[in-house]
N, C-alpha and C positions, 0 to 999 in steps of 0.2 A: 638735331636729327637723331633718330633712333638707329642703333646698330643694325636693325632689321633691314634697313634700306641700303646697306653698304655691301658691295660684293667682296667676298673673302678671296676670290680667285682672280680678281681683275689685275690690270697692268700696274696699279698702285702697289700691289703686294708682291710683284715679281722682284727678285734681287736685281740690283743695278749691275751692269757689266763691270768686270774687274778692271782696275786701272792697269795700264801696260807696265810690264816689268822690263827693266833694262836687260839687254842681251850680254852686257859686260859683267865681268867678275865683280862681286859686291864687296870690295875692300872697304873697311871702316876703321877709323881711328877709335881709340877708347872713348873720346868725347862723342864721336858720331854714333857709336853703339849705345851710349847712355842716352843720347837724344832720341834715337829710334825707340828705345824702351819707354822713355817718358811720353813720347807721342802715342805709343800703343796704350799705355795706361790712361792717358787723357781721353783717347777715343773710346776705350771701354767704359770709362766713367760717363762720358757724354751719352753713349748708347743706353746705359742704365738709367740715366736721367730722362731720356726720351721715352723709354718704355714705361717709366713710372708716371708719365703724364696722365691726368684725368681724361683729357680729350685727345684721342689718338686717331682722329679721322684722316689726317694727313700723315701717311707712313713714309713719305719720301725722305724726311730727315733721318729716320731710323735706317732705311736702306742705304743711305749715303754713309752713315756711321759704320754699318756692317761692311760695306765695300772698303772703306778706309782701314778697318781692322784687318780684313783679309790681305790687303796690300802690305800693311806694316808687319803682319806675321810672316808673310812670304819674304820680305826684306830681311827680317831677323833670322829666318831659317837659312837664308843664303849668305848671310854675313860672314866675311873672312876678316877677323880682327887682325890688325897689324899694329904692333907696338912701335911707335917712332923711335924709341930708345934703342931698338935693335937694328936700326937702319945704319948704313955706312955714313959716318959723320962728315966725310969729305966729298960726298956725291949727293946730288938731288935724287931723292927717292920718295915713295909715298909717305906722306906725313910731314915732309920738309916745309919749312917756312923759308922762302927764298927772297932775298933783297936783290933787285936788278936795277940797272940804269939803262935808259935808251940812248940813242945817238945824241940827243940834246942834253943829256945829263940828268933828266928827270928820273927820280927814284920811285920805286914801288915795291911793295911786299906782297907775295902770293904764297898761300899755303895749299899744298896738294892734299885734298881730302876725299872722302867717299862722295858718291853722287848725291846721296840724300843730305849730306852736310854742306855741299857746295853752295856758295852764295857769292856771285861775282862782285856785288856791291861791297862785300866784306873782305874781298881778296882771297876767298876760298874757292879753289877751282878743282874740278873733277879730273882724274887722271886721263880721261879720254879726250879732254879739251885740247885744241891745237896748241895752246900756250903750255900746258902741262907736258904734252908730248915733246915740245921743243926743249923744255927744261930738264926732263928726266935723264939721269945719267951724267949730267954736266957737273963740273967742279967750279969752285970759286976762281974767278979770273977768266973763265971761258966765256966766249961770245957764242950766242945761239941765234938762229933765225926763226922768228915767229911769223908764220904765214897767216895773215888775217885777211878777211874780205876787203878791208880798206887798203891793203898793201902790206908788203913785208917790212918788218921792223927787226933790227939787230939789237939784242939785249946783252949786256954784260952782267955776269953774275958777280955780285959784290960780296954776298955772305949767304951761308946756309946754316940753318939751326933747326933743331927738332924740339918743338914744344913738349913740355912734360905733362900737360893736361890732356 
């Protein structure tokens, strides 16, 4: 199809709405900051590849890449880097990796990271999560109540460490 039959001002050419930004402070670990920068570089590279296509009738992928770049740039502008090495070693704070045991003795490790780095499947939780809120400020040996939709669980903090990466 000739470009003569494509509307330049149609809905396909309008920018996509921005992704919602969190209202919470954007604390990031050094690892999380590096991941945000890598994601931005990848999105910029993807956009360049999309714009270099010979056939550009479908502009939606370009608009999506531009939207993602706007989001990542905003997250980097609002980033508040926190070095875990500067946190109190005897208390749970941002960046801590916490080993806990529940009432049955089952152990689990959780690391409190920035929202963009959080991944529950990997045990990385955002500071605004109910679990992180229960853990923050506690010391090894303390018991905390984690209020979950499935019911309350008491966790005992077994160890606190701050990863160096």
